C-alpha positions in Angstrom: 23.8 4.8 -8.5 26.7 5.4 -6.0 28.5 6.3 -9.3 26.1 8.7 -9.9 25.8 10.3 -6.7 29.7 10.7 -6.5 29.8 12.3 -10.0 27.0 14.7 -8.8 29.0 15.6 -5.7 32.1 16.2 -7.6 30.7 18.0 -10.0 29.1 20.4 -7.7 31.9 21.0 -5.4 33.9 21.9 -8.5 31.2 24.7 -9.8 31.0 25.6 -6.3 34.7 26.5 -6.1 34.8 27.6 -9.2 31.8 30.3 -8.5 33.9 31.4 -5.6 37.1 32.0 -7.1 35.2 34.1 -9.9 33.3 36.0 -7.2 36.8 37.8 -6.0 38.7 37.8 -9.4 41.1 40.6 -8.4 41.7 39.3 -5.2 44.8 37.0 -6.1 45.7 38.8 -8.9 49.1 41.5 -8.7 48.0 45.3 -8.9 48.6 46.8 -12.0 51.1 49.6 -11.8 50.9 52.9 -13.8 53.5 55.3 -13.7 52.1 59.5 -12.9 54.6 61.8 -13.8 53.8 65.2 -13.6 55.2 68.1 -15.4 54.1 71.7 -15.5 50.7 71.8 -16.7 50.2 67.8 -17.5 50.1 64.3 -16.1 51.8 61.9 -17.9 50.4 58.2 -17.4 52.3 54.8 -18.4 48.8 53.9 -19.3 45.3 55.2 -20.2 43.1 51.8 -19.6 43.8 49.3 -16.7 41.7 46.4 -15.9 39.4 46.5 -12.7 41.1 45.4 -9.4 43.9 46.5 -7.8 45.9 49.8 -9.1 49.0 51.5 -7.8 50.0 54.5 -9.0 53.9 55.4 -8.6 53.5 59.5 -8.7 56.7 61.3 -9.4 56.5 65.1 -9.0 59.1 66.6 -11.4 57.4 70.1 -11.3 58.7 73.4 -9.1 55.5 73.1 -7.3 54.0 71.0 -4.4 51.0 69.1 -6.1 48.9 66.5 -5.3 47.2 63.3 -7.5 43.7 62.4 -6.9 41.6 59.8 -8.4 38.2 58.6 -7.1 38.2 58.4 -3.8 42.2 58.0 -3.3 44.5 61.0 -3.4 48.4 61.4 -2.6 49.3 63.8 0.3 50.8 66.9 -1.1 54.2 66.2 -2.9 57.3 68.5 -2.8 59.4 69.2 -6.0 61.1 65.9 -6.8 59.4 63.4 -4.5 57.9 60.2 -5.1 54.6 58.7 -3.5 53.1 54.9 -4.0 48.9 55.4 -4.1 47.2 52.2 -3.7 43.7 51.9 -4.8 41.0 49.4 -5.6 39.0 50.8 -8.8 36.4 47.5 -8.8 34.1 49.3 -11.0 34.6 49.9 -14.6 34.2 53.1 -16.4 36.0 56.5 -16.5 37.7 57.9 -13.9 38.9 61.6 -13.9 42.2 62.1 -12.1 43.2 65.4 -11.1 45.2 67.9 -9.0 43.7 70.0 -6.2 43.3 73.7 -6.4 44.2 76.0 -9.5 46.5 73.1 -10.7 43.5 71.6 -12.2 42.5 74.6 -14.3 46.1 74.6 -15.5 45.7 71.7 -17.2 46.6 68.9 -14.6 43.3 66.9 -15.5 42.6 63.7 -17.2 40.5 60.2 -17.4 41.4 56.9 -17.1 39.5 53.8 -18.1 39.0 51.1 -16.1 37.5 48.1 -17.9 
């Protein structure tokens, strides 16, 4: 009887611990890094899809204009030509996220879609 109770307790502890670990799957995972290079009229991303969780965007402005990068509820400050910025985000819901530049630059083509799986 005691052996069964001990096995049952060990099983419950193991299952509870596993459930808690899976409840926060990206908490312990390192962030995914996406390189973003801004050129005239276009963003070039190193990846078109990322796993859900923390995503860092390493943005480089290679234009001659002051441009920003926005995705979801996150945005860089206005970046001067040649400057860099590391944008830390949490994209936890799978789906498609539109990234874009503010102002007339979005109309010029600085817009795209990133898939979160």
